C-alpha positions as a Python dict, from the first residue, in 0.01 Angstrom:
ca = {
    (1, 'M'): (0, 0, 0),
    (2, 'K'): (-319, 194, -56),
    (3, 'Y'): (-484, 301, -380),
    (4, 'S'): (-801, 465, -495),
    (5, 'Y'): (-983, 187, -677),
    (6, 'Y'): (-1169, 228, -1004),
    (7, 'P'): (-1336, -107, -1077),
    (8, 'G'): (-1495, -16, -1410),
    (9, 'C'): (-1837, -121, -1531),
    (10, 'A'): (-1755, -485, -1612),
    (11, 'Q'): (-1671, -569, -1248),
    (12, 'H'): (-2037, -518, -1164),
    (13, 'G'): (-2164, -704, -1471),
    (14, 'T'): (-1993, -962, -1689),
    (15, 'A'): (-1674, -990, -1479),
    (16, 'V'): (-1808, -1090, -1138),
    (17, 'D'): (-1547, -1368, -1126),
    (18, 'Y'): (-1272, -1112, -1177),
    (19, 'R'): (-1417, -896, -897),
    (20, 'M'): (-1421, -1196, -662),
    (21, 'S'): (-1058, -1281, -730),
    (22, 'V'): (-944, -920, -695),
    (23, 'R'): (-1115, -896, -356),
    (24, 'A'): (-972, -1229, -238),
    (25, 'V'): (-615, -1176, -358),
    (26, 'M'): (-541, -808, -304),
    (27, 'S'): (-645, -805, 62),
    (28, 'R'): (-418, -1103, 133),
    (29, 'L'): (-129, -931, -43),
    (30, 'G'): (-170, -625, 175),
    (31, 'I'): (-289, -406, -112),
    (32, 'E'): (-572, -180, 8),
    (33, 'L'): (-820, -71, -256),
    (34, 'E'): (-1053, 213, -158),
    (35, 'E'): (-1328, 226, -420),
    (36, 'I'): (-1390, 572, -561),
    (37, 'R'): (-1734, 693, -463),
    (38, 'N'): (-1987, 768, -735),
    (39, 'W'): (-1749, 672, -1015),
    (40, 'N'): (-1862, 681, -1377),
    (41, 'C'): (-1788, 482, -1694),
    (42, 'C'): (-1456, 567, -1859),
    (43, 'G'): (-1631, 601, -2194),
    (44, 'A'): (-1496, 268, -2317),
    (45, 'L'): (-1464, 264, -2697),
    (46, 'H'): (-1803, 421, -2755),
    (47, 'V'): (-1748, 792, -2689),
    (48, 'D'): (-1602, 958, -2997),
    (49, 'E'): (-1602, 1322, -2891),
    (50, 'R'): (-1258, 1388, -2740),
    (51, 'T'): (-1344, 1645, -2474),
    (52, 'T'): (-1631, 1436, -2339),
    (53, 'K'): (-1423, 1120, -2328),
    (54, 'V'): (-1134, 1295, -2152),
    (55, 'A'): (-1376, 1456, -1906),
    (56, 'L'): (-1521, 1118, -1806),
    (57, 'S'): (-1175, 996, -1702),
    (58, 'A'): (-1080, 1331, -1550),
    (59, 'R'): (-1384, 1314, -1322),
    (60, 'T'): (-1265, 978, -1191),
    (61, 'L'): (-908, 1096, -1143),
    (62, 'S'): (-1019, 1412, -965),
    (63, 'A'): (-1208, 1200, -709),
    (64, 'A'): (-901, 995, -615),
    (65, 'K'): (-812, 1197, -302),
    (66, 'G'): (-445, 1217, -394),
    (67, 'L'): (-396, 840, -414),
    (68, 'D'): (-282, 668, -732),
    (69, 'V'): (-577, 508, -911),
    (70, 'A'): (-568, 129, -955),
    (71, 'T'): (-797, -41, -1207),
    (72, 'P'): (-835, -406, -1317),
    (73, 'C'): (-951, -321, -1671),
    (74, 'N'): (-720, -269, -1970),
    (75, 'L'): (-965, -35, -2139),
    (76, 'C'): (-1024, 175, -1828),
    (77, 'Y'): (-650, 190, -1767),
    (78, 'S'): (-580, 299, -2123),
    (79, 'N'): (-848, 569, -2113),
    (80, 'L'): (-729, 704, -1777),
    (81, 'M'): (-369, 716, -1901),
    (82, 'R'): (-465, 883, -2228),
    (83, 'A'): (-671, 1139, -2040),
    (84, 'N'): (-378, 1215, -1810),
    (85, 'T'): (-161, 1277, -2116),
    (86, 'A'): (-424, 1477, -2302),
    (87, 'L'): (-484, 1702, -2002),
    (88, 'E'): (-128, 1833, -2025),
    (89, 'D'): (-293, 2061, -2284),
    (90, 'V'): (-386, 2361, -2066),
    (91, 'S'): (-670, 2466, -2294),
    (92, 'L'): (-830, 2122, -2280),
    (93, 'K'): (-774, 2102, -1904),
    (94, 'N'): (-949, 2437, -1852),
    (95, 'S'): (-1239, 2328, -2073),
    (96, 'V'): (-1278, 1998, -1885),
    (97, 'N'): (-1249, 2161, -1542),
    (98, 'G'): (-1521, 2403, -1640),
    (99, 'A'): (-1760, 2107, -1643),
    (100, 'L'): (-1633, 1936, -1326),
    (101, 'T'): (-1739, 2001, -967),
    (102, 'T'): (-1412, 1862, -831),
    (103, 'K'): (-1136, 1996, -1051),
    (104, 'Y'): (-871, 1781, -1215),
    (105, 'E'): (-527, 1865, -1075),
    (106, 'G'): (-313, 1599, -1241),
    (107, 'N'): (-156, 1482, -917),
    (108, 'V'): (-243, 1112, -936),
    (109, 'K'): (-123, 829, -1160),
    (110, 'P'): (-348, 559, -1307),
    (111, 'K'): (-213, 205, -1266),
    (112, 'H'): (-334, -131, -1384),
    (113, 'L'): (-353, -389, -1105),
    (114, 'L'): (-88, -590, -1290),
    (115, 'E'): (147, -293, -1255),
    (116, 'V'): (59, -262, -885),
    (117, 'V'): (155, -625, -823),
    (118, 'V'): (458, -651, -1051),
    (119, 'K'): (618, -310, -1003),
    (120, 'D'): (488, -156, -680),
    (121, 'M'): (479, -468, -465),
    (122, 'G'): (733, -666, -667),
    (123, 'L'): (757, -1027, -776),
    (124, 'V'): (1002, -1122, -501),
    (125, 'K'): (742, -1032, -241),
    (126, 'L'): (467, -1198, -445),
    (127, 'A'): (667, -1523, -448),
    (128, 'E'): (671, -1516, -69),
    (129, 'H'): (293, -1561, -74),
    (130, 'V'): (307, -1870, -298),
    (131, 'K'): (202, -2178, -103),
    (132, 'K'): (147, -2411, -398),
    (133, 'P'): (371, -2349, -702),
    (134, 'L'): (168, -2401, -1017),
    (135, 'K'): (323, -2671, -1235),
    (136, 'I'): (140, -2570, -1549),
    (137, 'K'): (206, -2398, -1882),
    (138, 'A'): (28, -2068, -1935),
    (139, 'V'): (-15, -1827, -2226),
    (140, 'P'): (54, -1466, -2119),
    (141, 'Y'): (-204, -1261, -2310),
    (142, 'Y'): (-184, -885, -2264),
    (143, 'G'): (-440, -774, -2520),
    (144, 'C'): (-415, -470, -2745),
    (145, 'L'): (-469, -190, -2491),
    (146, 'L'): (-259, -263, -2182),
    (147, 'T'): (78, -178, -2333),
    (148, 'R'): (-8, 105, -2572),
    (149, 'P'): (280, 358, -2583),
    (150, 'E'): (85, 621, -2385),
    (151, 'N'): (66, 383, -2091),
    (152, 'K'): (441, 374, -2016),
    (153, 'F'): (403, 49, -1821),
    (154, 'D'): (566, -223, -2029),
    (155, 'S'): (711, -268, -2376),
    (156, 'P'): (440, -213, -2641),
    (157, 'E'): (601, -472, -2869),
    (158, 'N'): (728, -741, -2634),
    (159, 'P'): (590, -696, -2281),
    (160, 'K'): (727, -921, -2007),
    (161, 'S'): (542, -826, -1689),
    (162, 'L'): (275, -1095, -1715),
    (163, 'D'): (530, -1354, -1831),
    (164, 'N'): (739, -1277, -1522),
    (165, 'L'): (437, -1294, -1291),
    (166, 'I'): (343, -1637, -1427),
    (167, 'A'): (700, -1758, -1366),
    (168, 'A'): (698, -1618, -1010),
    (169, 'L'): (399, -1843, -936),
    (170, 'G'): (593, -2153, -1040),
    (171, 'A'): (425, -2185, -1379),
    (172, 'E'): (585, -2177, -1723),
    (173, 'P'): (495, -1884, -1951),
    (174, 'V'): (491, -2022, -2306),
    (175, 'K'): (627, -1831, -2602),
    (176, 'Y'): (328, -1662, -2762),
    (177, 'Y'): (365, -1436, -3063),
    (178, 'Y'): (9, -1298, -3045),
    (179, 'K'): (39, -1169, -2688),
    (180, 'T'): (-58, -810, -2784),
    (181, 'K'): (-293, -881, -3075),
    (182, 'C'): (-660, -778, -3050),
    (183, 'C'): (-901, -1049, -2937),
    (184, 'G'): (-1187, -905, -3144),
    (185, 'G'): (-1394, -804, -2842),
    (186, 'P'): (-1432, -436, -2938),
    (187, 'I'): (-1597, -525, -3269),
    (188, 'L'): (-1805, -825, -3161),
    (189, 'I'): (-2136, -641, -3202),
    (190, 'T'): (-2055, -461, -3527),
    (191, 'N'): (-1863, -736, -3708),
    (192, 'E'): (-1907, -1074, -3541),
    (193, 'D'): (-1743, -1271, -3824),
    (194, 'L'): (-1419, -1076, -3799),
    (195, 'A'): (-1431, -1075, -3419),
    (196, 'L'): (-1460, -1454, -3405),
    (197, 'T'): (-1183, -1489, -3665),
    (198, 'L'): (-948, -1282, -3448),
    (199, 'A'): (-1041, -1487, -3142),
    (200, 'R'): (-988, -1812, -3334),
    (201, 'D'): (-634, -1710, -3430),
    (202, 'L'): (-546, -1639, -3066),
    (203, 'L'): (-707, -1955, -2931),
    (204, 'V'): (-564, -2191, -3193),
    (205, 'M'): (-212, -2059, -3138),
    (206, 'A'): (-261, -2098, -2763),
    (207, 'K'): (-380, -2455, -2811),
    (208, 'E'): (-86, -2538, -3038),
    (209, 'S'): (158, -2402, -2778),
    (210, 'G'): (64, -2685, -2543),
    (211, 'A'): (-53, -2443, -2275),
    (212, 'D'): (-298, -2544, -2003),
    (213, 'C'): (-462, -2200, -1995),
    (214, 'M'): (-452, -1844, -2122),
    (215, 'V'): (-394, -1576, -1860),
    (216, 'V'): (-566, -1241, -1920),
    (217, 'T'): (-578, -901, -1751),
    (218, 'C'): (-889, -759, -1917),
    (219, 'P'): (-1262, -834, -1871),
    (220, 'M'): (-1336, -766, -2239),
    (221, 'C'): (-1067, -1013, -2348),
    (222, 'H'): (-1202, -1268, -2102),
    (223, 'L'): (-1557, -1226, -2229),
    (224, 'Q'): (-1445, -1271, -2588),
    (225, 'L'): (-1212, -1567, -2534),
    (226, 'D'): (-1416, -1751, -2269),
    (227, 'A'): (-1781, -1676, -2339),
    (228, 'K'): (-1744, -1680, -2719),
    (229, 'Q'): (-1506, -1977, -2737),
    (230, 'R'): (-1788, -2220, -2810),
    (231, 'A'): (-1905, -1994, -3094),
    (232, 'V'): (-1551, -1999, -3236),
    (233, 'E'): (-1541, -2378, -3217),
    (234, 'A'): (-1877, -2410, -3393),
    (235, 'K'): (-1801, -2156, -3666),
    (236, 'F'): (-1460, -2294, -3760),
    (237, 'N'): (-1513, -2661, -3669),
    (238, 'V'): (-1223, -2669, -3424),
    (239, 'K'): (-1189, -2806, -3072),
    (240, 'I'): (-1009, -2572, -2837),
    (241, 'D'): (-1130, -2619, -2477),
    (242, 'M'): (-886, -2360, -2342),
    (243, 'P'): (-957, -2219, -1993),
    (244, 'I'): (-922, -1840, -1980),
    (245, 'I'): (-791, -1738, -1639),
    (246, 'Y'): (-763, -1389, -1490),
    (247, 'F'): (-415, -1318, -1357),
    (248, 'T'): (-564, -1257, -1013),
    (249, 'Q'): (-721, -1603, -1021),
    (250, 'L'): (-383, -1753, -1106),
    (251, 'I'): (-224, -1569, -815),
    (252, 'G'): (-503, -1689, -586),
    (253, 'L'): (-454, -2053, -681),
    (254, 'A'): (-83, -2027, -606),
    (255, 'M'): (-167, -1869, -270),
    (256, 'G'): (-389, -2164, -182),
    (257, 'I'): (-720, -1979, -206),
    (258, 'A'): (-1021, -2200, -283),
    (259, 'P'): (-1120, -2195, -652),
    (260, 'A'): (-1482, -2105, -568),
    (261, 'E'): (-1367, -1796, -377),
    (262, 'L'): (-1181, -1690, -690),
    (263, 'G'): (-1489, -1728, -911),
    (264, 'L'): (-1340, -2012, -1116),
    (265, 'D'): (-1673, -2195, -1113),
    (266, 'K'): (-1836, -1910, -1306),
    (267, 'H'): (-1649, -1949, -1635),
    (268, 'I'): (-1812, -2070, -1955),
    (269, 'V'): (-1518, -2294, -2049),
    (270, 'P'): (-1487, -2542, -1758),
    (271, 'T'): (-1184, -2495, -1536),
    (272, 'D'): (-1202, -2828, -1346),
    (273, 'K'): (-922, -3006, -1534),
    (274, 'F'): (-702, -2700, -1521),
    (275, 'I'): (-755, -2663, -1146),
    (276, 'A'): (-673, -3032, -1092),
    (277, 'K'): (-354, -3006, -1297),
    (278, 'A'): (-255, -2695, -1103),
    (279, 'G'): (-276, -2905, -790),
    (280, 'R'): (-571, -2729, -638),
}
């Protein structure tokens, strides 16, 4: 399977560990990712003007050479999907194409890497790559952007794709009622108190579930729940110590890939105990 690959800005900044695990896991699964040349930011949550924001994603999609576009970032995925939907408006499409060198044709589909693994490759085939079933409990955390209705990937209210992936690796996905709630990452700079409160609610519920880790699919969620976890503990006088693991890192552990190759030594919350319990 081959895809045009849109890594997004975080893969070359705060999410180096995610990038390492994507590289290690996808190649072993036979999923070829051809990085789009000269790609640009999707606009994240910071571009308010609709035409400009749509044009940023349209430029990426137009450079995909007819291949579906795979991305590891929930925010990038959501923006690419929303742009694809918005560009069904012929007037907007003509306006955007007037600013693009390579015109948007609408002949490619954006896909999150989770969708690529779960739906395109399939969990039966993924299970064939498992060398060391993970005897752990894991929180499946989707975040607030991955399953928005425009994305047409999983249920917006009760998604199951990540739960099912965790189970295919031999681990137990715990029941988690906040699986699609916002982590607070998007408002961390503008309203830190509220952002940390949102993160606390997620982390405390995860801790109370008895899980050994939270599994995420988004670099912003990981930054908020891993890098800011100590700030949450200090602000609210709680002890959490919950490893935040990218789903690609979890796959890699089950495949027998060395933790260092997956970037698990680069987390803020130590992963040593989790790795030991997972049998790696």
